[in-house]
N, C-alpha and C positions, 0 to 999 in steps of 0.2 A: 623621508622611510617612519621619521620618529614620530610625527605626524597625523599618521593617517596610525598607528598602534597608542601616539600616547593615554589614550583612555583608557579608562577601568573598561569601552559594555564592548569596545573593538579587540580587548583582550581572547575574545574564545574565538575568534574571525583566527587571530596571529598563530593560535592556539594547535588551528584545525590547518591554517597553511602550513606551519611550521611543522607539524606529523606528516603533515603528505609531501612532501618534499624529502622530505631523510625519508618514507619507509620509500617512492619514488623514485627517490637517487639522485634525483634531480642538483639535490644540495647533499656536500657528504663537511662532512666539514675535516682542520684537522685534528689533530691528535691535541695541540698543545690548545686547543677549543671547547675539545670533551672533557678532560680534565683540569680545569682553571678554570674555570667556569661556575662564579658566584663562590671560585675558594680562595682570592686575593682582590680585595678595594680597588689596589695602585697596582696589580701586571697588568702586563699586554694582555690579553690572548689571539692573541699574531707572533707565530713563529719568526715571518720574515719583512720585512716593511723594503720599499723605497724608499730612499728619502728626497726629500723633495730641494735637492743640492745640483749645482751649476760644476760639474768638475773641472769646466775652467779656470773657475778664480783659485785663491790660493787652498793650499789642499791639505794646512795649519788645521785651517777656518774648519774647511767637511770632517778635514777629522777631528773635529769641539760639533758637532752635530751628530755625527754619526756613533764617538763616542757617548754620547745618551739612549740611543737608541739596543747599544750595549749592554753600558750598564745598569736594562730595565728587563734586562735575562732579552732580543731580541737580539735576532739573526740582520741582517744588514741585502741589498743586491742595488745594481746599480745601474738606468737605464742609460744607453750608453752612443743614442738613438741620435743624440742630439750635434754630438762629435765631426765631427768633420775635417780633415785631410783639407788644410789650406794646401796653401796650389802654388 
């Protein structure tokens, strides 16, 4: 994606694609993106993130990773698909 829209010549096309996606409601950004985009250099544009952690590992280590997201203003969710009941 970055390579496709990384030069000045592709900017008008990106703008047109984005406007079309917004007007046709194919893309509806979250409130966090709408309110914060361009306002802060170090703030996340996502309200929630599923961190790449293995919940079978030490939960203290998982908490340290997750706390980093929380301190930056994001919420977290978890993917429990990989957890299986042991027989």
